[in-house]
TORKOL-4160 file (C-alpha; in steps of 0.2 Angstrom, whole numbers, padded with zeros to 4 digits, m for minus):
273
<pt num="1" X="0000" Y="m0001" Z="0001"/>
<pt num="2" X="0008" Y="0017" Z="m0005"/>
<pt num="3" X="0007" Y="0028" Z="0012"/>
<pt num="4" X="0008" Y="0046" Z="0013"/>
<pt num="5" X="0017" Y="0054" Z="0025"/>
<pt num="6" X="0018" Y="0072" Z="0035"/>
<pt num="7" X="0024" Y="0078" Z="0050"/>
<pt num="8" X="0027" Y="0062" Z="0057"/>
<pt num="9" X="0012" Y="0052" Z="0052"/>
<pt num="10" X="0012" Y="0038" Z="0038"/>
<pt num="11" X="m0006" Y="0037" Z="0032"/>
<pt num="12" X="m0010" Y="0024" Z="0020"/>
<pt num="13" X="m0015" Y="0034" Z="0003"/>
<pt num="14" X="m0032" Y="0022" Z="0003"/>
<pt num="15" X="m0043" Y="0020" Z="0016"/>
<pt num="16" X="m0061" Y="0013" Z="0017"/>
<pt num="17" X="m0076" Y="0027" Z="0019"/>
<pt num="18" X="m0088" Y="0019" Z="0031"/>
<pt num="19" X="m0102" Y="0034" Z="0028"/>
<pt num="20" X="m0116" Y="0028" Z="0028"/>
<pt num="21" X="m0114" Y="0011" Z="0032"/>
<pt num="22" X="m0121" Y="0004" Z="0050"/>
<pt num="23" X="m0125" Y="m0011" Z="0059"/>
<pt num="24" X="m0119" Y="m0028" Z="0053"/>
<pt num="25" X="m0116" Y="m0022" Z="0037"/>
<pt num="26" X="m0103" Y="m0009" Z="0042"/>
<pt num="27" X="m0096" Y="m0023" Z="0053"/>
<pt num="28" X="m0095" Y="m0034" Z="0038"/>
<pt num="29" X="m0087" Y="m0022" Z="0026"/>
<pt num="30" X="m0074" Y="m0017" Z="0038"/>
<pt num="31" X="m0070" Y="m0033" Z="0041"/>
<pt num="32" X="m0069" Y="m0038" Z="0025"/>
<pt num="33" X="m0061" Y="m0025" Z="0017"/>
<pt num="34" X="m0045" Y="m0026" Z="0031"/>
<pt num="35" X="m0045" Y="m0045" Z="0026"/>
<pt num="36" X="m0042" Y="m0038" Z="0006"/>
<pt num="37" X="m0028" Y="m0027" Z="0013"/>
<pt num="38" X="m0035" Y="m0008" Z="0016"/>
<pt num="39" X="m0026" Y="m0004" Z="0034"/>
<pt num="40" X="m0034" Y="0012" Z="0034"/>
<pt num="41" X="m0053" Y="0013" Z="0041"/>
<pt num="42" X="m0063" Y="0031" Z="0042"/>
<pt num="43" X="m0078" Y="0036" Z="0052"/>
<pt num="44" X="m0084" Y="0050" Z="0065"/>
<pt num="45" X="m0095" Y="0053" Z="0079"/>
<pt num="46" X="m0109" Y="0060" Z="0066"/>
<pt num="47" X="m0109" Y="0042" Z="0057"/>
<pt num="48" X="m0117" Y="0035" Z="0071"/>
<pt num="49" X="m0106" Y="0018" Z="0068"/>
<pt num="50" X="m0091" Y="0018" Z="0076"/>
<pt num="51" X="m0097" Y="0003" Z="0087"/>
<pt num="52" X="m0097" Y="m0006" Z="0071"/>
<pt num="53" X="m0082" Y="m0002" Z="0063"/>
<pt num="54" X="m0074" Y="m0008" Z="0080"/>
<pt num="55" X="m0083" Y="m0024" Z="0079"/>
<pt num="56" X="m0078" Y="m0025" Z="0062"/>
<pt num="57" X="m0059" Y="m0022" Z="0067"/>
<pt num="58" X="m0060" Y="m0037" Z="0078"/>
<pt num="59" X="m0070" Y="m0049" Z="0068"/>
<pt num="60" X="m0056" Y="m0047" Z="0056"/>
<pt num="61" X="m0042" Y="m0054" Z="0067"/>
<pt num="62" X="m0029" Y="m0040" Z="0061"/>
<pt num="63" X="m0018" Y="m0033" Z="0076"/>
<pt num="64" X="m0025" Y="m0015" Z="0080"/>
<pt num="65" X="m0006" Y="m0011" Z="0077"/>
<pt num="66" X="m0008" Y="m0014" Z="0060"/>
<pt num="67" X="m0022" Y="m0002" Z="0055"/>
<pt num="68" X="m0023" Y="0018" Z="0053"/>
<pt num="69" X="m0041" Y="0022" Z="0062"/>
<pt num="70" X="m0047" Y="0038" Z="0057"/>
<pt num="71" X="m0062" Y="0047" Z="0066"/>
<pt num="72" X="m0070" Y="0064" Z="0070"/>
<pt num="73" X="m0077" Y="0075" Z="0082"/>
<pt num="74" X="m0094" Y="0083" Z="0080"/>
<pt num="75" X="m0094" Y="0099" Z="0077"/>
<pt num="76" X="m0107" Y="0104" Z="0092"/>
<pt num="77" X="m0093" Y="0094" Z="0103"/>
<pt num="78" X="m0076" Y="0104" Z="0098"/>
<pt num="79" X="m0075" Y="0114" Z="0113"/>
<pt num="80" X="m0061" Y="0113" Z="0125"/>
<pt num="81" X="m0074" Y="0105" Z="0138"/>
<pt num="82" X="m0084" Y="0096" Z="0129"/>
<pt num="83" X="m0071" Y="0086" Z="0116"/>
<pt num="84" X="m0064" Y="0076" Z="0130"/>
<pt num="85" X="m0079" Y="0067" Z="0134"/>
<pt num="86" X="m0084" Y="0065" Z="0117"/>
<pt num="87" X="m0068" Y="0058" Z="0111"/>
<pt num="88" X="m0068" Y="0045" Z="0125"/>
<pt num="89" X="m0086" Y="0039" Z="0120"/>
<pt num="90" X="m0080" Y="0038" Z="0102"/>
<pt num="91" X="m0064" Y="0027" Z="0110"/>
<pt num="92" X="m0076" Y="0016" Z="0121"/>
<pt num="93" X="m0087" Y="0011" Z="0105"/>
<pt num="94" X="m0072" Y="0009" Z="0092"/>
<pt num="95" X="m0064" Y="m0003" Z="0106"/>
<pt num="96" X="m0049" Y="0006" Z="0105"/>
<pt num="97" X="m0037" Y="0015" Z="0117"/>
<pt num="98" X="m0033" Y="0029" Z="0104"/>
<pt num="99" X="m0036" Y="0032" Z="0087"/>
<pt num="100" X="m0023" Y="0035" Z="0074"/>
<pt num="101" X="m0032" Y="0052" Z="0068"/>
<pt num="102" X="m0042" Y="0063" Z="0075"/>
<pt num="103" X="m0052" Y="0076" Z="0065"/>
<pt num="104" X="m0065" Y="0091" Z="0069"/>
<pt num="105" X="m0078" Y="0084" Z="0059"/>
<pt num="106" X="m0085" Y="0104" Z="0053"/>
<pt num="107" X="m0081" Y="0121" Z="0058"/>
<pt num="108" X="m0092" Y="0127" Z="0071"/>
<pt num="109" X="m0095" Y="0145" Z="0071"/>
<pt num="110" X="m0100" Y="0146" Z="0089"/>
<pt num="111" X="m0083" Y="0139" Z="0094"/>
<pt num="112" X="m0069" Y="0149" Z="0092"/>
<pt num="113" X="m0054" Y="0139" Z="0080"/>
<pt num="114" X="m0041" Y="0142" Z="0091"/>
<pt num="115" X="m0052" Y="0134" Z="0108"/>
<pt num="116" X="m0054" Y="0118" Z="0095"/>
<pt num="117" X="m0035" Y="0115" Z="0089"/>
<pt num="118" X="m0031" Y="0119" Z="0105"/>
<pt num="119" X="m0044" Y="0104" Z="0113"/>
<pt num="120" X="m0037" Y="0093" Z="0099"/>
<pt num="121" X="m0019" Y="0095" Z="0104"/>
<pt num="122" X="m0024" Y="0093" Z="0121"/>
<pt num="123" X="m0033" Y="0076" Z="0115"/>
<pt num="124" X="m0014" Y="0071" Z="0107"/>
<pt num="125" X="m0006" Y="0075" Z="0122"/>
<pt num="126" X="m0016" Y="0063" Z="0133"/>
<pt num="127" X="m0010" Y="0049" Z="0121"/>
<pt num="128" X="m0030" Y="0048" Z="0115"/>
<pt num="129" X="m0025" Y="0052" Z="0097"/>
<pt num="130" X="m0010" Y="0051" Z="0088"/>
<pt num="131" X="m0012" Y="0064" Z="0078"/>
<pt num="132" X="m0024" Y="0078" Z="0073"/>
<pt num="133" X="m0033" Y="0086" Z="0060"/>
<pt num="134" X="m0047" Y="0097" Z="0051"/>
<pt num="135" X="m0061" Y="0091" Z="0040"/>
<pt num="136" X="m0072" Y="0104" Z="0029"/>
<pt num="137" X="m0060" Y="0118" Z="0034"/>
<pt num="138" X="m0058" Y="0133" Z="0021"/>
<pt num="139" X="m0042" Y="0142" Z="0017"/>
<pt num="140" X="m0045" Y="0155" Z="0030"/>
<pt num="141" X="m0051" Y="0145" Z="0043"/>
<pt num="142" X="m0035" Y="0132" Z="0039"/>
<pt num="143" X="m0022" Y="0145" Z="0039"/>
<pt num="144" X="m0029" Y="0151" Z="0057"/>
<pt num="145" X="m0028" Y="0133" Z="0062"/>
<pt num="146" X="m0012" Y="0132" Z="0060"/>
<pt num="147" X="m0006" Y="0148" Z="0068"/>
<pt num="148" X="m0016" Y="0144" Z="0083"/>
<pt num="149" X="m0012" Y="0125" Z="0087"/>
<pt num="150" X="0000" Y="0122" Z="0100"/>
<pt num="151" X="0004" Y="0107" Z="0090"/>
<pt num="152" X="0005" Y="0098" Z="0072"/>
<pt num="153" X="m0010" Y="0099" Z="0061"/>
<pt num="154" X="m0007" Y="0084" Z="0048"/>
<pt num="155" X="m0023" Y="0081" Z="0037"/>
<pt num="156" X="m0039" Y="0093" Z="0031"/>
<pt num="157" X="m0050" Y="0080" Z="0024"/>
<pt num="158" X="m0063" Y="0090" Z="0012"/>
<pt num="159" X="m0076" Y="0084" Z="m0002"/>
<pt num="160" X="m0063" Y="0081" Z="m0018"/>
<pt num="161" X="m0066" Y="0072" Z="m0034"/>
<pt num="162" X="m0063" Y="0077" Z="m0054"/>
<pt num="163" X="m0079" Y="0086" Z="m0055"/>
<pt num="164" X="m0074" Y="0102" Z="m0042"/>
<pt num="165" X="m0061" Y="0110" Z="m0043"/>
<pt num="166" X="m0051" Y="0110" Z="m0026"/>
<pt num="167" X="m0035" Y="0119" Z="m0031"/>
<pt num="168" X="m0036" Y="0133" Z="m0022"/>
<pt num="169" X="m0037" Y="0122" Z="m0005"/>
<pt num="170" X="m0025" Y="0109" Z="m0010"/>
<pt num="171" X="m0011" Y="0123" Z="m0013"/>
<pt num="172" X="m0016" Y="0129" Z="0006"/>
<pt num="173" X="m0014" Y="0114" Z="0013"/>
<pt num="174" X="0003" Y="0109" Z="0003"/>
<pt num="175" X="0009" Y="0128" Z="0010"/>
<pt num="176" X="0004" Y="0122" Z="0027"/>
<pt num="177" X="0010" Y="0104" Z="0026"/>
<pt num="178" X="m0004" Y="0096" Z="0027"/>
<pt num="179" X="m0011" Y="0082" Z="0017"/>
<pt num="180" X="m0028" Y="0081" Z="0010"/>
<pt num="181" X="m0040" Y="0068" Z="0013"/>
<pt num="182" X="m0052" Y="0065" Z="m0002"/>
<pt num="183" X="m0070" Y="0060" Z="0003"/>
<pt num="184" X="m0084" Y="0057" Z="m0010"/>
<pt num="185" X="m0068" Y="0054" Z="m0020"/>
<pt num="186" X="m0079" Y="0044" Z="m0036"/>
<pt num="187" X="m0092" Y="0057" Z="m0034"/>
<pt num="188" X="m0104" Y="0045" Z="m0028"/>
<pt num="189" X="m0102" Y="0036" Z="m0041"/>
<pt num="190" X="m0105" Y="0049" Z="m0055"/>
<pt num="191" X="m0088" Y="0048" Z="m0063"/>
<pt num="192" X="m0095" Y="0030" Z="m0072"/>
<pt num="193" X="m0100" Y="0035" Z="m0087"/>
<pt num="194" X="m0089" Y="0052" Z="m0090"/>
<pt num="195" X="m0084" Y="0052" Z="m0108"/>
<pt num="196" X="m0065" Y="0059" Z="m0105"/>
<pt num="197" X="m0063" Y="0047" Z="m0089"/>
<pt num="198" X="m0070" Y="0032" Z="m0097"/>
<pt num="199" X="m0057" Y="0034" Z="m0112"/>
<pt num="200" X="m0043" Y="0036" Z="m0101"/>
<pt num="201" X="m0050" Y="0021" Z="m0092"/>
<pt num="202" X="m0050" Y="0011" Z="m0110"/>
<pt num="203" X="m0034" Y="0017" Z="m0113"/>
<pt num="204" X="m0028" Y="0007" Z="m0095"/>
<pt num="205" X="m0039" Y="m0005" Z="m0096"/>
<pt num="206" X="m0045" Y="0001" Z="m0080"/>
<pt num="207" X="m0064" Y="0006" Z="m0074"/>
<pt num="208" X="m0067" Y="0025" Z="m0072"/>
<pt num="209" X="m0068" Y="0023" Z="m0053"/>
<pt num="210" X="m0051" Y="0016" Z="m0052"/>
<pt num="211" X="m0044" Y="0029" Z="m0064"/>
<pt num="212" X="m0053" Y="0044" Z="m0053"/>
<pt num="213" X="m0046" Y="0035" Z="m0038"/>
<pt num="214" X="m0029" Y="0036" Z="m0047"/>
<pt num="215" X="m0029" Y="0052" Z="m0052"/>
<pt num="216" X="m0031" Y="0056" Z="m0031"/>
<pt num="217" X="m0019" Y="0046" Z="m0024"/>
<pt num="218" X="m0006" Y="0050" Z="m0040"/>
<pt num="219" X="m0003" Y="0068" Z="m0034"/>
<pt num="220" X="0006" Y="0060" Z="m0019"/>
<pt num="221" X="0000" Y="0069" Z="m0003"/>
<pt num="222" X="m0020" Y="0067" Z="m0008"/>
<pt num="223" X="m0027" Y="0051" Z="0000"/>
<pt num="224" X="m0044" Y="0045" Z="m0005"/>
<pt num="225" X="m0056" Y="0034" Z="0006"/>
<pt num="226" X="m0071" Y="0027" Z="m0006"/>
<pt num="227" X="m0084" Y="0019" Z="0003"/>
<pt num="228" X="m0090" Y="0000" Z="m0002"/>
<pt num="229" X="m0099" Y="m0013" Z="0006"/>
<pt num="230" X="m0095" Y="m0025" Z="m0009"/>
<pt num="231" X="m0079" Y="m0034" Z="m0010"/>
<pt num="232" X="m0078" Y="m0036" Z="m0027"/>
<pt num="233" X="m0080" Y="m0015" Z="m0029"/>
<pt num="234" X="m0065" Y="m0016" Z="m0014"/>
<pt num="235" X="m0054" Y="m0025" Z="m0024"/>
<pt num="236" X="m0058" Y="m0016" Z="m0039"/>
<pt num="237" X="m0054" Y="0000" Z="m0027"/>
<pt num="238" X="m0036" Y="m0008" Z="m0022"/>
<pt num="239" X="m0029" Y="m0011" Z="m0038"/>
<pt num="240" X="m0024" Y="0007" Z="m0043"/>
<pt num="241" X="m0006" Y="0005" Z="m0041"/>
<pt num="242" X="m0001" Y="m0005" Z="m0055"/>
<pt num="243" X="m0004" Y="0011" Z="m0066"/>
<pt num="244" X="0001" Y="0028" Z="m0070"/>
<pt num="245" X="m0009" Y="0043" Z="m0079"/>
<pt num="246" X="0000" Y="0052" Z="m0089"/>
<pt num="247" X="0003" Y="0072" Z="m0085"/>
<pt num="248" X="m0008" Y="0077" Z="m0099"/>
<pt num="249" X="m0022" Y="0064" Z="m0092"/>
<pt num="250" X="m0020" Y="0070" Z="m0076"/>
<pt num="251" X="m0023" Y="0089" Z="m0083"/>
<pt num="252" X="m0036" Y="0083" Z="m0093"/>
<pt num="253" X="m0046" Y="0075" Z="m0077"/>
<pt num="254" X="m0041" Y="0092" Z="m0067"/>
<pt num="255" X="m0051" Y="0102" Z="m0082"/>
<pt num="256" X="m0066" Y="0094" Z="m0077"/>
<pt num="257" X="m0068" Y="0102" Z="m0061"/>
<pt num="258" X="m0073" Y="0120" Z="m0066"/>
<pt num="259" X="m0091" Y="0116" Z="m0065"/>
<pt num="260" X="m0087" Y="0117" Z="m0044"/>
<pt num="261" X="m0099" Y="0103" Z="m0043"/>
<pt num="262" X="m0098" Y="0100" Z="m0025"/>
<pt num="263" X="m0111" Y="0087" Z="m0018"/>
<pt num="264" X="m0110" Y="0090" Z="0002"/>
<pt num="265" X="m0113" Y="0110" Z="0003"/>
<pt num="266" X="m0121" Y="0113" Z="0020"/>
<pt num="267" X="m0128" Y="0131" Z="0022"/>
<pt num="268" X="m0120" Y="0132" Z="0039"/>
<pt num="269" X="m0102" Y="0130" Z="0036"/>
<pt num="270" X="m0093" Y="0146" Z="0029"/>
<pt num="271" X="m0092" Y="0149" Z="0010"/>
<pt num="272" X="m0080" Y="0138" Z="0001"/>
<pt num="273" X="m0065" Y="0144" Z="m0008"/>
């Protein structure tokens, strides 16, 4: 598995996204993914499936030390007072002593950025998370987080796929030494059937989904976390490290992002860059 490095963190470039899976199907998907070779599992408090993810990890039989677990603090719990109990609850559901990466899930306009990132750093200091980061932070919020955090922020998780131009926030992540995790990396399946992506896929003997995922991880500092509950699709998603897109193909796929087609854009968060 290709790894992405940032400020002491070694993160598998491809992970399993678990939203919106729940219950036994979620646990089975996690166990199946780990059996296939996945070593990065992404969950969150707001998904309501941390206990199911934990059950899947146990069922897999894979040692905890081999698995990179990411979870996220719900924005309502990102204050200094509320975060510790919230994180302890997540750890209990996951059945682990600490997570490898803890993210503030969404910015909360009622809680100062400095308070949230300081609370994250305190969680890390206590040994409850090995690394910390943010999710859905704009350039302005990211710069403030980096400036005010007493410790290293390693990830900004954002919606990122071929149909959305995220070049500005990705550049800001790089400027701050932060890697990008792409959620909804295949645009909820919309990459399938796109004429350009299908053309490139045919040239490589791959699927459109594989090309979209390869386009992300080939950038070198981008992690993709596609969701799937089907073993066949999980295998397909993993099979992206044996081919390389040309510079021209990479540029052509970048060109699809001009529409700024966001799948997630809640009105309660700051305007996207």
